[in-house]
DOZAKOL-889800 format. One record per atom (N, C-alpha, C): atom name; x, y, z. Coordinates in steps of 0.1 Angstrom, whole numbers, plus 5000, padded with zeros to 4 digits. Layout:
<nodes>
<node atomo="CA" east="X" north="Y" up="Z"/>
...
</nodes>
This chain:
<nodes>
<node atomo="N" east="3480" north="5591" up="3794"/>
<node atomo="CA" east="3489" north="5593" up="3788"/>
<node atomo="C" east="3492" north="5609" up="3786"/>
<node atomo="N" east="3498" north="5614" up="3786"/>
<node atomo="CA" east="3501" north="5633" up="3785"/>
<node atomo="C" east="3504" north="5640" up="3772"/>
<node atomo="N" east="3497" north="5646" up="3761"/>
<node atomo="CA" east="3502" north="5652" up="3754"/>
<node atomo="C" east="3503" north="5646" up="3739"/>
<node atomo="N" east="3485" north="5640" up="3742"/>
<node atomo="CA" east="3482" north="5634" up="3728"/>
<node atomo="C" east="3490" north="5628" up="3722"/>
<node atomo="N" east="3504" north="5613" up="3735"/>
<node atomo="CA" east="3509" north="5608" up="3727"/>
<node atomo="C" east="3506" north="5592" up="3720"/>
<node atomo="N" east="3509" north="5591" up="3714"/>
<node atomo="CA" east="3502" north="5569" up="3711"/>
<node atomo="C" east="3498" north="5563" up="3720"/>
<node atomo="N" east="3485" north="5562" up="3720"/>
<node atomo="CA" east="3477" north="5553" up="3725"/>
<node atomo="C" east="3485" north="5540" up="3734"/>
<node atomo="N" east="3491" north="5534" up="3724"/>
<node atomo="CA" east="3504" north="5520" up="3729"/>
<node atomo="C" east="3512" north="5522" up="3733"/>
<node atomo="N" east="3518" north="5535" up="3741"/>
<node atomo="CA" east="3532" north="5537" up="3747"/>
<node atomo="C" east="3524" north="5535" up="3760"/>
<node atomo="N" east="3534" north="5529" up="3768"/>
<node atomo="CA" east="3533" north="5521" up="3783"/>
<node atomo="C" east="3545" north="5522" up="3785"/>
<node atomo="N" east="3547" north="5530" up="3801"/>
<node atomo="CA" east="3559" north="5521" up="3805"/>
<node atomo="C" east="3549" north="5521" up="3826"/>
<node atomo="N" east="3559" north="5513" up="3824"/>
<node atomo="CA" east="3557" north="5504" up="3843"/>
<node atomo="C" east="3572" north="5495" up="3840"/>
<node atomo="N" east="3573" north="5505" up="3851"/>
<node atomo="CA" east="3589" north="5495" up="3862"/>
<node atomo="C" east="3587" north="5490" up="3872"/>
<node atomo="N" east="3580" north="5479" up="3869"/>
<node atomo="CA" east="3577" north="5469" up="3877"/>
<node atomo="C" east="3572" north="5459" up="3868"/>
<node atomo="N" east="3572" north="5466" up="3848"/>
<node atomo="CA" east="3569" north="5444" up="3837"/>
<node atomo="C" east="3586" north="5448" up="3840"/>
<node atomo="N" east="3589" north="5438" up="3838"/>
<node atomo="CA" east="3603" north="5427" up="3834"/>
<node atomo="C" east="3601" north="5429" up="3819"/>
<node atomo="N" east="3596" north="5425" up="3815"/>
<node atomo="CA" east="3598" north="5429" up="3798"/>
<node atomo="C" east="3605" north="5447" up="3794"/>
<node atomo="N" east="3594" north="5452" up="3802"/>
<node atomo="CA" east="3601" north="5465" up="3795"/>
<node atomo="C" east="3615" north="5471" up="3805"/>
<node atomo="N" east="3622" north="5464" up="3814"/>
<node atomo="CA" east="3632" north="5463" up="3827"/>
<node atomo="C" east="3645" north="5454" up="3814"/>
<node atomo="N" east="3641" north="5451" up="3810"/>
<node atomo="CA" east="3653" north="5440" up="3807"/>
<node atomo="C" east="3657" north="5446" up="3794"/>
<node atomo="N" east="3647" north="5457" up="3789"/>
<node atomo="CA" east="3653" north="5467" up="3772"/>
<node atomo="C" east="3646" north="5477" up="3774"/>
<node atomo="N" east="3651" north="5484" up="3783"/>
<node atomo="CA" east="3643" north="5498" up="3782"/>
<node atomo="C" east="3640" north="5510" up="3773"/>
<node atomo="N" east="3654" north="5505" up="3772"/>
<node atomo="CA" east="3662" north="5518" up="3758"/>
<node atomo="C" east="3646" north="5520" up="3750"/>
<node atomo="N" east="3638" north="5513" up="3741"/>
<node atomo="CA" east="3636" north="5518" up="3733"/>
<node atomo="C" east="3619" north="5528" up="3740"/>
<node atomo="N" east="3620" north="5518" up="3748"/>
<node atomo="CA" east="3603" north="5530" up="3759"/>
<node atomo="C" east="3609" north="5538" up="3763"/>
<node atomo="N" east="3620" north="5539" up="3765"/>
<node atomo="CA" east="3629" north="5559" up="3767"/>
<node atomo="C" east="3630" north="5562" up="3760"/>
<node atomo="N" east="3630" north="5554" up="3744"/>
<node atomo="CA" east="3631" north="5569" up="3736"/>
<node atomo="C" east="3616" north="5575" up="3732"/>
<node atomo="N" east="3603" north="5564" up="3733"/>
<node atomo="CA" east="3591" north="5564" up="3733"/>
<node atomo="C" east="3590" north="5580" up="3739"/>
<node atomo="N" east="3592" north="5574" up="3752"/>
<node atomo="CA" east="3590" north="5583" up="3764"/>
<node atomo="C" east="3594" north="5600" up="3762"/>
<node atomo="N" east="3603" north="5599" up="3755"/>
<node atomo="CA" east="3615" north="5612" up="3754"/>
<node atomo="C" east="3607" north="5620" up="3742"/>
<node atomo="N" east="3603" north="5609" up="3735"/>
<node atomo="CA" east="3597" north="5613" up="3722"/>
<node atomo="C" east="3583" north="5618" up="3721"/>
<node atomo="N" east="3582" north="5610" up="3725"/>
<node atomo="CA" east="3565" north="5615" up="3723"/>
<node atomo="C" east="3556" north="5616" up="3736"/>
<node atomo="N" east="3559" north="5614" up="3747"/>
<node atomo="CA" east="3556" north="5621" up="3761"/>
<node atomo="C" east="3562" north="5619" up="3771"/>
<node atomo="N" east="3569" north="5638" up="3764"/>
<node atomo="CA" east="3583" north="5635" up="3780"/>
<node atomo="C" east="3577" north="5642" up="3794"/>
<node atomo="N" east="3567" north="5644" up="3794"/>
<node atomo="CA" east="3553" north="5646" up="3808"/>
<node atomo="C" east="3548" north="5627" up="3809"/>
<node atomo="N" east="3551" north="5619" up="3804"/>
<node atomo="CA" east="3543" north="5609" up="3817"/>
<node atomo="C" east="3533" north="5604" up="3823"/>
<node atomo="N" east="3526" north="5602" up="3818"/>
<node atomo="CA" east="3514" north="5601" up="3832"/>
<node atomo="C" east="3513" north="5580" up="3835"/>
<node atomo="N" east="3511" north="5574" up="3842"/>
<node atomo="CA" east="3515" north="5560" up="3843"/>
<node atomo="C" east="3497" north="5560" up="3856"/>
<node atomo="N" east="3485" north="5559" up="3845"/>
<node atomo="CA" east="3476" north="5563" up="3854"/>
<node atomo="C" east="3471" north="5552" up="3862"/>
<node atomo="N" east="3477" north="5535" up="3859"/>
<node atomo="CA" east="3474" north="5526" up="3874"/>
<node atomo="C" east="3485" north="5520" up="3882"/>
<node atomo="N" east="3494" north="5538" up="3879"/>
<node atomo="CA" east="3499" north="5533" up="3895"/>
<node atomo="C" east="3500" north="5549" up="3894"/>
<node atomo="N" east="3498" north="5561" up="3889"/>
<node atomo="CA" east="3495" north="5569" up="3895"/>
<node atomo="C" east="3507" north="5579" up="3898"/>
<node atomo="N" east="3515" north="5580" up="3886"/>
<node atomo="CA" east="3530" north="5585" up="3888"/>
<node atomo="C" east="3529" north="5593" up="3874"/>
<node atomo="N" east="3543" north="5601" up="3875"/>
<node atomo="CA" east="3549" north="5610" up="3858"/>
<node atomo="C" east="3563" north="5604" up="3862"/>
<node atomo="N" east="3561" north="5606" up="3845"/>
<node atomo="CA" east="3578" north="5599" up="3841"/>
<node atomo="C" east="3585" north="5613" up="3841"/>
<node atomo="N" east="3589" north="5619" up="3841"/>
<node atomo="CA" east="3595" north="5629" up="3833"/>
<node atomo="C" east="3608" north="5622" up="3830"/>
<node atomo="N" east="3612" north="5620" up="3807"/>
<node atomo="CA" east="3622" north="5620" up="3807"/>
<node atomo="C" east="3632" north="5623" up="3799"/>
<node atomo="N" east="3628" north="5638" up="3798"/>
<node atomo="CA" east="3635" north="5646" up="3787"/>
<node atomo="C" east="3649" north="5652" up="3796"/>
<node atomo="N" east="3660" north="5656" up="3794"/>
<node atomo="CA" east="3674" north="5663" up="3804"/>
<node atomo="C" east="3667" north="5673" up="3809"/>
<node atomo="N" east="3660" north="5682" up="3799"/>
<node atomo="CA" east="3660" north="5695" up="3803"/>
<node atomo="C" east="3651" north="5697" up="3814"/>
<node atomo="N" east="3639" north="5690" up="3811"/>
<node atomo="CA" east="3630" north="5694" up="3822"/>
<node atomo="C" east="3630" north="5681" up="3834"/>
<node atomo="N" east="3643" north="5668" up="3834"/>
<node atomo="CA" east="3645" north="5666" up="3851"/>
<node atomo="C" east="3648" north="5677" up="3851"/>
<node atomo="N" east="3665" north="5683" up="3844"/>
<node atomo="CA" east="3670" north="5694" up="3853"/>
<node atomo="C" east="3660" north="5698" up="3856"/>
<node atomo="N" east="3655" north="5706" up="3855"/>
<node atomo="CA" east="3646" north="5722" up="3854"/>
<node atomo="C" east="3641" north="5718" up="3867"/>
<node atomo="N" east="3635" north="5706" up="3870"/>
<node atomo="CA" east="3626" north="5703" up="3878"/>
<node atomo="C" east="3635" north="5698" up="3894"/>
<node atomo="N" east="3652" north="5692" up="3890"/>
<node atomo="CA" east="3656" north="5687" up="3902"/>
<node atomo="C" east="3652" north="5696" up="3916"/>
<node atomo="N" east="3657" north="5706" up="3912"/>
<node atomo="CA" east="3654" north="5715" up="3927"/>
<node atomo="C" east="3642" north="5719" up="3933"/>
<node atomo="N" east="3627" north="5713" up="3927"/>
<node atomo="CA" east="3615" north="5712" up="3931"/>
<node atomo="C" east="3611" north="5700" up="3936"/>
<node atomo="N" east="3620" north="5705" up="3948"/>
<node atomo="CA" east="3617" north="5689" up="3960"/>
<node atomo="C" east="3603" north="5689" up="3967"/>
<node atomo="N" east="3594" north="5703" up="3969"/>
<node atomo="CA" east="3583" north="5705" up="3970"/>
<node atomo="C" east="3578" north="5697" up="3961"/>
<node atomo="N" east="3573" north="5691" up="3952"/>
<node atomo="CA" east="3563" north="5687" up="3943"/>
<node atomo="C" east="3568" north="5675" up="3942"/>
<node atomo="N" east="3583" north="5667" up="3936"/>
<node atomo="CA" east="3588" north="5661" up="3930"/>
<node atomo="C" east="3602" north="5653" up="3946"/>
<node atomo="N" east="3595" north="5647" up="3953"/>
<node atomo="CA" east="3600" north="5641" up="3966"/>
<node atomo="C" east="3603" north="5630" up="3967"/>
<node atomo="N" east="3620" north="5632" up="3973"/>
<node atomo="CA" east="3625" north="5618" up="3979"/>
<node atomo="C" east="3625" north="5613" up="3991"/>
<node atomo="N" east="3614" north="5619" up="4002"/>
<node atomo="CA" east="3614" north="5617" up="4012"/>
<node atomo="C" east="3604" north="5606" up="4010"/>
<node atomo="N" east="3598" north="5603" up="4005"/>
<node atomo="CA" east="3586" north="5593" up="4004"/>
<node atomo="C" east="3592" north="5577" up="3997"/>
<node atomo="N" east="3607" north="5583" up="3993"/>
<node atomo="CA" east="3614" north="5571" up="3988"/>
<node atomo="C" east="3620" north="5568" up="3970"/>
<node atomo="N" east="3631" north="5567" up="3968"/>
<node atomo="CA" east="3631" north="5566" up="3955"/>
<node atomo="C" east="3629" north="5555" up="3942"/>
<node atomo="N" east="3622" north="5545" up="3953"/>
<node atomo="CA" east="3618" north="5540" up="3936"/>
<node atomo="C" east="3606" north="5532" up="3940"/>
<node atomo="N" east="3595" north="5525" up="3930"/>
<node atomo="CA" east="3586" north="5526" up="3933"/>
<node atomo="C" east="3581" north="5513" up="3945"/>
<node atomo="N" east="3584" north="5502" up="3947"/>
<node atomo="CA" east="3588" north="5492" up="3956"/>
<node atomo="C" east="3586" north="5503" up="3969"/>
<node atomo="N" east="3595" north="5512" up="3970"/>
<node atomo="CA" east="3595" north="5518" up="3986"/>
<node atomo="C" east="3582" north="5528" up="3987"/>
<node atomo="N" east="3578" north="5538" up="3976"/>
<node atomo="CA" east="3570" north="5548" up="3974"/>
<node atomo="C" east="3555" north="5544" up="3978"/>
<node atomo="N" east="3552" north="5527" up="3973"/>
<node atomo="CA" east="3536" north="5525" up="3969"/>
<node atomo="C" east="3535" north="5518" up="3982"/>
<node atomo="N" east="3545" north="5513" up="3990"/>
<node atomo="CA" east="3544" north="5507" up="3999"/>
<node atomo="C" east="3540" north="5514" up="4018"/>
<node atomo="N" east="3539" north="5524" up="4009"/>
<node atomo="CA" east="3533" north="5534" up="4022"/>
<node atomo="C" east="3534" north="5535" up="4037"/>
<node atomo="N" east="3547" north="5526" up="4037"/>
<node atomo="CA" east="3561" north="5526" up="4048"/>
<node atomo="C" east="3560" north="5541" up="4051"/>
<node atomo="N" east="3566" north="5543" up="4062"/>
<node atomo="CA" east="3568" north="5552" up="4068"/>
<node atomo="C" east="3585" north="5553" up="4066"/>
<node atomo="N" east="3593" north="5561" up="4057"/>
<node atomo="CA" east="3604" north="5556" up="4062"/>
<node atomo="C" east="3611" north="5568" up="4074"/>
<node atomo="N" east="3625" north="5559" up="4080"/>
<node atomo="CA" east="3627" north="5563" up="4087"/>
<node atomo="C" east="3638" north="5575" up="4090"/>
<node atomo="N" east="3636" north="5585" up="4099"/>
<node atomo="CA" east="3652" north="5598" up="4090"/>
<node atomo="C" east="3665" north="5589" up="4097"/>
<node atomo="N" east="3670" north="5600" up="4087"/>
<node atomo="CA" east="3684" north="5594" up="4089"/>
<node atomo="C" east="3689" north="5585" up="4076"/>
<node atomo="N" east="3679" north="5586" up="4069"/>
<node atomo="CA" east="3686" north="5579" up="4053"/>
<node atomo="C" east="3687" north="5587" up="4041"/>
<node atomo="N" east="3700" north="5594" up="4039"/>
<node atomo="CA" east="3703" north="5602" up="4031"/>
<node atomo="C" east="3692" north="5608" up="4016"/>
<node atomo="N" east="3693" north="5588" up="4011"/>
<node atomo="CA" east="3686" north="5593" up="3995"/>
<node atomo="C" east="3667" north="5592" up="4001"/>
<node atomo="N" east="3668" north="5593" up="4009"/>
<node atomo="CA" east="3651" north="5596" up="4013"/>
<node atomo="C" east="3645" north="5609" up="4019"/>
<node atomo="N" east="3660" north="5614" up="4016"/>
<node atomo="CA" east="3659" north="5631" up="4025"/>
<node atomo="C" east="3650" north="5638" up="4015"/>
<node atomo="N" east="3647" north="5653" up="4021"/>
<node atomo="CA" east="3651" north="5666" up="4005"/>
<node atomo="C" east="3653" north="5675" up="4016"/>
<node atomo="N" east="3662" north="5681" up="4011"/>
<node atomo="CA" east="3661" north="5698" up="4011"/>
<node atomo="C" east="3651" north="5697" up="4028"/>
<node atomo="N" east="3662" north="5707" up="4037"/>
<node atomo="CA" east="3669" north="5717" up="4036"/>
<node atomo="C" east="3680" north="5701" up="4045"/>
<node atomo="N" east="3676" north="5693" up="4050"/>
<node atomo="CA" east="3678" north="5677" up="4056"/>
<node atomo="C" east="3696" north="5670" up="4049"/>
<node atomo="N" east="3685" north="5670" up="4037"/>
<node atomo="CA" east="3694" north="5670" up="4026"/>
<node atomo="C" east="3710" north="5674" up="4024"/>
<node atomo="N" east="3707" north="5687" up="4024"/>
<node atomo="CA" east="3717" north="5690" up="4018"/>
<node atomo="C" east="3730" north="5689" up="4026"/>
<node atomo="N" east="3721" north="5695" up="4042"/>
<node atomo="CA" east="3729" north="5690" up="4047"/>
<node atomo="C" east="3739" north="5681" up="4055"/>
<node atomo="N" east="3732" north="5668" up="4053"/>
<node atomo="CA" east="3743" north="5661" up="4053"/>
<node atomo="C" east="3747" north="5654" up="4041"/>
<node atomo="N" east="3747" north="5657" up="4027"/>
<node atomo="CA" east="3753" north="5659" up="4016"/>
<node atomo="C" east="3770" north="5665" up="4019"/>
<node atomo="N" east="3765" north="5679" up="4030"/>
<node atomo="CA" east="3778" north="5685" up="4029"/>
<node atomo="C" east="3786" north="5678" up="4035"/>
<node atomo="N" east="3781" north="5671" up="4046"/>
<node atomo="CA" east="3785" north="5666" up="4053"/>
<node atomo="C" east="3802" north="5653" up="4054"/>
<node atomo="N" east="3788" north="5646" up="4040"/>
<node atomo="CA" east="3796" north="5638" up="4036"/>
<node atomo="C" east="3807" north="5631" up="4024"/>
<node atomo="N" east="3803" north="5644" up="4020"/>
<node atomo="CA" east="3812" north="5656" up="4010"/>
<node atomo="C" east="3829" north="5652" up="4012"/>
<node atomo="N" east="3828" north="5653" up="4022"/>
<node atomo="CA" east="3844" north="5653" up="4035"/>
<node atomo="C" east="3849" north="5643" up="4035"/>
<node atomo="N" east="3838" north="5635" up="4036"/>
<node atomo="CA" east="3845" north="5621" up="4040"/>
<node atomo="C" east="3841" north="5613" up="4025"/>
<node atomo="N" east="3831" north="5613" up="4016"/>
<node atomo="CA" east="3834" north="5604" up="4012"/>
<node atomo="C" east="3840" north="5613" up="3988"/>
<node atomo="N" east="3852" north="5616" up="3990"/>
<node atomo="CA" east="3867" north="5622" up="3982"/>
<node atomo="C" east="3867" north="5614" up="3970"/>
<node atomo="N" east="3869" north="5616" up="3959"/>
<node atomo="CA" east="3875" north="5603" up="3948"/>
<node atomo="C" east="3884" north="5600" up="3958"/>
<node atomo="N" east="3898" north="5600" up="3958"/>
<node atomo="CA" east="3908" north="5597" up="3968"/>
<node atomo="C" east="3904" north="5592" up="3981"/>
<node atomo="N" east="3893" north="5590" up="3990"/>
<node atomo="CA" east="3890" north="5584" up="3992"/>
<node atomo="C" east="3883" north="5567" up="3993"/>
<node atomo="N" east="3882" north="5573" up="3984"/>
<node atomo="CA" east="3873" north="5560" up="3974"/>
<node atomo="C" east="3884" north="5551" up="3970"/>
<node atomo="N" east="3891" north="5556" up="3957"/>
<node atomo="CA" east="3897" north="5549" up="3953"/>
<node atomo="C" east="3911" north="5538" up="3970"/>
<node atomo="N" east="3912" north="5550" up="3974"/>
<node atomo="CA" east="3920" north="5532" up="3986"/>
<node atomo="C" east="3911" north="5530" up="3996"/>
<node atomo="N" east="3895" north="5528" up="3998"/>
<node atomo="CA" east="3890" north="5517" up="4000"/>
<node atomo="C" east="3888" north="5512" up="3989"/>
<node atomo="N" east="3885" north="5514" up="3977"/>
<node atomo="CA" east="3883" north="5498" up="3963"/>
<node atomo="C" east="3889" north="5485" up="3966"/>
<node atomo="N" east="3899" north="5482" up="3971"/>
<node atomo="CA" east="3910" north="5467" up="3977"/>
<node atomo="C" east="3895" north="5467" up="3982"/>
<node atomo="N" east="3888" north="5474" up="3990"/>
<node atomo="CA" east="3888" north="5467" up="4004"/>
<node atomo="C" east="3871" north="5465" up="4001"/>
<node atomo="N" east="3863" north="5470" up="3996"/>
<node atomo="CA" east="3852" north="5469" up="3992"/>
<node atomo="C" east="3852" north="5459" up="3978"/>
<node atomo="N" east="3861" north="5455" up="3970"/>
<node atomo="CA" east="3862" north="5447" up="3963"/>
<node atomo="C" east="3868" north="5428" up="3969"/>
<node atomo="N" east="3872" north="5434" up="3979"/>
<node atomo="CA" east="3879" north="5423" up="3993"/>
<node atomo="C" east="3861" north="5419" up="3999"/>
<node atomo="N" east="3855" north="5426" up="4003"/>
<node atomo="CA" east="3839" north="5421" up="4010"/>
<node atomo="C" east="3829" north="5411" up="3997"/>
<node atomo="N" east="3828" north="5423" up="3988"/>
<node atomo="CA" east="3825" north="5417" up="3972"/>
<node atomo="C" east="3823" north="5402" up="3973"/>
<node atomo="N" east="3833" north="5398" up="3970"/>
<node atomo="CA" east="3840" north="5384" up="3967"/>
<node atomo="C" east="3838" north="5373" up="3980"/>
<node atomo="N" east="3838" north="5382" up="3995"/>
<node atomo="CA" east="3839" north="5373" up="4000"/>
<node atomo="C" east="3829" north="5371" up="4002"/>
<node atomo="N" east="3816" north="5382" up="4002"/>
<node atomo="CA" east="3805" north="5384" up="4007"/>
<node atomo="C" east="3798" north="5372" up="3993"/>
<node atomo="N" east="3798" north="5380" up="3981"/>
<node atomo="CA" east="3793" north="5371" up="3973"/>
<node atomo="C" east="3796" north="5358" up="3965"/>
<node atomo="N" east="3807" north="5357" up="3965"/>
<node atomo="CA" east="3812" north="5342" up="3960"/>
<node atomo="C" east="3805" north="5335" up="3962"/>
<node atomo="N" east="3801" north="5327" up="3972"/>
<node atomo="CA" east="3800" north="5318" up="3983"/>
<node atomo="C" east="3789" north="5313" up="3974"/>
<node atomo="N" east="3782" north="5323" up="3969"/>
<node atomo="CA" east="3763" north="5322" up="3966"/>
<node atomo="C" east="3761" north="5319" up="3954"/>
<node atomo="N" east="3772" north="5316" up="3944"/>
<node atomo="CA" east="3774" north="5313" up="3936"/>
<node atomo="C" east="3770" north="5301" up="3933"/>
<node atomo="N" east="3763" north="5296" up="3926"/>
<node atomo="CA" east="3748" north="5280" up="3920"/>
<node atomo="C" east="3742" north="5276" up="3926"/>
<node atomo="N" east="3744" north="5286" up="3943"/>
<node atomo="CA" east="3731" north="5282" up="3955"/>
<node atomo="C" east="3717" north="5291" up="3940"/>
<node atomo="N" east="3704" north="5285" up="3946"/>
<node atomo="CA" east="3690" north="5285" up="3943"/>
<node atomo="C" east="3690" north="5302" up="3949"/>
<node atomo="N" east="3680" north="5306" up="3942"/>
<node atomo="CA" east="3681" north="5323" up="3951"/>
<node atomo="C" east="3690" north="5332" up="3946"/>
<node atomo="N" east="3703" north="5326" up="3945"/>
<node atomo="CA" east="3712" north="5334" up="3943"/>
<node atomo="C" east="3712" north="5345" up="3932"/>
<node atomo="N" east="3723" north="5354" up="3932"/>
<node atomo="CA" east="3720" north="5363" up="3922"/>
<node atomo="C" east="3723" north="5360" up="3912"/>
<node atomo="N" east="3739" north="5347" up="3909"/>
<node atomo="CA" east="3738" north="5341" up="3896"/>
<node atomo="C" east="3726" north="5333" up="3890"/>
<node atomo="N" east="3719" north="5332" up="3894"/>
<node atomo="CA" east="3701" north="5324" up="3898"/>
<node atomo="C" east="3696" north="5337" up="3887"/>
<node atomo="N" east="3697" north="5340" up="3875"/>
<node atomo="CA" east="3683" north="5347" up="3869"/>
<node atomo="C" east="3667" north="5340" up="3870"/>
<node atomo="N" east="3665" north="5329" up="3871"/>
<node atomo="CA" east="3650" north="5323" up="3872"/>
<node atomo="C" east="3641" north="5330" up="3884"/>
<node atomo="N" east="3651" north="5329" up="3899"/>
<node atomo="CA" east="3652" north="5337" up="3906"/>
<node atomo="C" east="3654" north="5346" up="3918"/>
<node atomo="N" east="3662" north="5352" up="3907"/>
<node atomo="CA" east="3672" north="5363" up="3916"/>
<node atomo="C" east="3663" north="5373" up="3918"/>
<node atomo="N" east="3666" north="5382" up="3925"/>
<node atomo="CA" east="3647" north="5391" up="3926"/>
<node atomo="C" east="3653" north="5407" up="3921"/>
<node atomo="N" east="3645" north="5416" up="3917"/>
<node atomo="CA" east="3647" north="5422" up="3910"/>
<node atomo="C" east="3643" north="5438" up="3910"/>
<node atomo="N" east="3651" north="5445" up="3913"/>
<node atomo="CA" east="3647" north="5454" up="3917"/>
<node atomo="C" east="3658" north="5464" up="3909"/>
<node atomo="N" east="3654" north="5472" up="3900"/>
<node atomo="CA" east="3664" north="5484" up="3892"/>
<node atomo="C" east="3651" north="5495" up="3897"/>
<node atomo="N" east="3657" north="5504" up="3897"/>
<node atomo="CA" east="3656" north="5522" up="3903"/>
<node atomo="C" east="3648" north="5527" up="3891"/>
<node atomo="N" east="3641" north="5528" up="3881"/>
<node atomo="CA" east="3633" north="5532" up="3870"/>
<node atomo="C" east="3636" north="5547" up="3868"/>
<node atomo="N" east="3650" north="5560" up="3883"/>
<node atomo="CA" east="3644" north="5564" up="3875"/>
<node atomo="C" east="3660" north="5565" up="3870"/>
<node atomo="N" east="3668" north="5559" up="3867"/>
<node atomo="CA" east="3684" north="5563" up="3867"/>
<node atomo="C" east="3677" north="5569" up="3847"/>
<node atomo="N" east="3668" north="5562" up="3844"/>
<node atomo="CA" east="3666" north="5573" up="3831"/>
<node atomo="C" east="3657" north="5577" up="3827"/>
<node atomo="N" east="3643" north="5584" up="3839"/>
<node atomo="CA" east="3634" north="5591" up="3843"/>
<node atomo="C" east="3638" north="5596" up="3856"/>
<node atomo="N" east="3632" north="5607" up="3851"/>
<node atomo="CA" east="3624" north="5607" up="3868"/>
<node atomo="C" east="3609" north="5609" up="3868"/>
<node atomo="N" east="3607" north="5601" up="3880"/>
<node atomo="CA" east="3594" north="5602" up="3884"/>
<node atomo="C" east="3586" north="5608" up="3897"/>
<node atomo="N" east="3576" north="5611" up="3890"/>
<node atomo="CA" east="3571" north="5624" up="3901"/>
<node atomo="C" east="3553" north="5615" up="3908"/>
<node atomo="N" east="3550" north="5617" up="3921"/>
<node atomo="CA" east="3539" north="5608" up="3929"/>
<node atomo="C" east="3532" north="5621" up="3927"/>
<node atomo="N" east="3522" north="5625" up="3930"/>
<node atomo="CA" east="3512" north="5641" up="3936"/>
<node atomo="C" east="3522" north="5638" up="3946"/>
<node atomo="N" east="3525" north="5654" up="3953"/>
<node atomo="CA" east="3527" north="5656" up="3965"/>
<node atomo="C" east="3524" north="5657" up="3973"/>
<node atomo="N" east="3511" north="5651" up="3986"/>
<node atomo="CA" east="3507" north="5661" up="3999"/>
<node atomo="C" east="3508" north="5674" up="3998"/>
<node atomo="N" east="3524" north="5686" up="3993"/>
<node atomo="CA" east="3523" north="5696" up="3996"/>
<node atomo="C" east="3517" north="5703" up="3985"/>
<node atomo="N" east="3527" north="5699" up="3970"/>
<node atomo="CA" east="3521" north="5699" up="3957"/>
<node atomo="C" east="3506" north="5709" up="3954"/>
<node atomo="N" east="3506" north="5719" up="3943"/>
<node atomo="CA" east="3489" north="5721" up="3945"/>
<node atomo="C" east="3494" north="5720" up="3928"/>
<node atomo="N" east="3486" north="5704" up="3926"/>
<node atomo="CA" east="3479" north="5701" up="3913"/>
<node atomo="C" east="3469" north="5704" up="3908"/>
<node atomo="N" east="3464" north="5706" up="3890"/>
<node atomo="CA" east="3455" north="5714" up="3888"/>
<node atomo="C" east="3446" north="5701" up="3885"/>
<node atomo="N" east="3450" north="5688" up="3898"/>
<node atomo="CA" east="3441" north="5680" up="3887"/>
<node atomo="C" east="3445" north="5668" up="3882"/>
<node atomo="N" east="3451" north="5672" up="3876"/>
<node atomo="CA" east="3454" north="5664" up="3861"/>
<node atomo="C" east="3472" north="5662" up="3858"/>
<node atomo="N" east="3480" north="5668" up="3868"/>
<node atomo="CA" east="3490" north="5668" up="3870"/>
<node atomo="C" east="3505" north="5677" up="3876"/>
<node atomo="N" east="3518" north="5679" up="3879"/>
<node atomo="CA" east="3519" north="5689" up="3888"/>
<node atomo="C" east="3521" north="5701" up="3884"/>
<node atomo="N" east="3523" north="5709" up="3891"/>
<node atomo="CA" east="3521" north="5720" up="3886"/>
<node atomo="C" east="3532" north="5728" up="3877"/>
<node atomo="N" east="3528" north="5739" up="3862"/>
<node atomo="CA" east="3543" north="5742" up="3860"/>
<node atomo="C" east="3538" north="5742" up="3846"/>
<node atomo="N" east="3549" north="5740" up="3835"/>
<node atomo="CA" east="3543" north="5743" up="3822"/>
<node atomo="C" east="3532" north="5734" up="3818"/>
<node atomo="N" east="3530" north="5726" up="3826"/>
<node atomo="CA" east="3525" north="5708" up="3820"/>
<node atomo="C" east="3510" north="5710" up="3831"/>
<node atomo="N" east="3510" north="5712" up="3842"/>
<node atomo="CA" east="3500" north="5714" up="3847"/>
<node atomo="C" east="3489" north="5722" up="3843"/>
</nodes>
């Protein structure tokens, strides 16, 4: 942990108990450890809006090119080129500009009925089947922890002090 926060504060995006109700943990992160370090998985989590918004452009330190969820990042797999979620600037910016012309609000409204039909056709047959999305015991649980926190992993290209990313915390 960073910043002298409480000993019992622990954030683990793989912990189902935390994942089922993450809000108390996220609140504690914001209040007690806005820059949180998880030693077990060697990642940092920024939990305050101001910190996240300031660091989002810092792609050299906080890389999307290695993945966007813990399972992908920690797997060590090489992310294939062309997956926009796993790209860093300048390539990500180029692809985003191209795609923004296609994915307009009007176009998304136009295809909403098709998307809903696809989901019904694809998912409805799974209802009640073992291992299906409607079975909470066996359903796979893949939630992105970045929805409320910004996870950072020491990057090969970033300079660190040995204790964390550079910047006001490093």
